N, C-alpha and C positions, 0 to 999 in steps of 0.2 A: 441173352448176353447183357444187353443194356436195359435196365428197367427204370428209365428216367420218368416215365409217365405214371408208373404205378407206385413209385417209391415216395414215402412221406418224409419230407425234410424237417429237420428240427429248426423251425423258424423261431426267432425270439418273440416272446409275448410282451406286447406293449401295454402299459397301464391304461385303464379306462376309468370312468367316473365310478364304476362299481367297485373299484379297488380302493377308493378313498375311504379311510376309516371314519366312523361317525364322530360328531363333534364332542369335544371334551366339555367338562363342566364349566371351565373358564371361558371357552368359546361361546357356550350357551348364554352365560351371564353377559358377555360382551354384546350379544345380539339384542338382549332385552335392555334398552337404555334406561328403564326406570330403576334398575338396580345398580347403575353406575353412578359413582359420586361425581358431581359436577365441580369444575374448577371455580374458584371465587371470581367475582367480577374484577376486571382490571381497573386499577386506580392510577393516578398520576404519580410518576416517580419523584422522589424528593430531589430538590435542586442540589447540585454539587457545588460546594463552595469553591470560589476561585482561589487558585494557589498563587501566592505572591512569590515571584522569583527571588531567591536568596542571592544577596551580593556575595559572590565568592572571591572578590578581589582578584579577578582574572588578570592575566598578563596583557599589557598593551602591545599590540602588534605593530600598529602604525598610528601616527597622529599628524594632523595638518592644522596649522594655525598661523597667526600673524605675529610678527615681532614688534618691538617698540617703534621702529622706524618704517612701519607699513610694508614690510616685505613678507612674502609667504614662506613659511618654513614647513618642510616635510621631513618627518623622522620615521625611518623604517629600520627596525633592528638596531644595528650599531652605526648605520649611515644616516646622515642628515644633509639636507639641501635647502638653501635659502635663495629665493629669487625675487627680483623686483617685478613690477606689473608687466613690463615688456617680456621678461622671461616666462612669466606665467602664460601670457597670450601666445607666445611661440610654442610652448609645450602643449597647449590646448590644440593648436593648429596641427602639430605633429601627431597627436593622438587621433584626431579626426582623420588625417591622411592614412594612418596605420589601420584604422577601423574600416575605411572604404576599401583599402587593399585586401583586407581579410574577407570582406563581403564579396569582392570580385573573384577571389580565389575559391570561395565556397560555391559559386554559381557554376 
């Protein structure tokens, strides 16, 4: 009824080294290095000239400067602000305070 032991199963045939085809002519030439053309020796690359940035006449986004009466002037877009030395010192202190608050919040 069951002939498991006597039955021959159709098992797949796996490739072996005997199934590999012989070398082609190009592979034979590749194995013989005397027939291969060698690359030329490497030389130093030519130096690339430095590019001088072209002045495109870009738009000024902001500017900081001094007025005739030694006040600091800040211009951003359509807004401008002029301060004396005490105002500049107070703004620096406020910016330092804001910077320290940001550092504390990041921690």
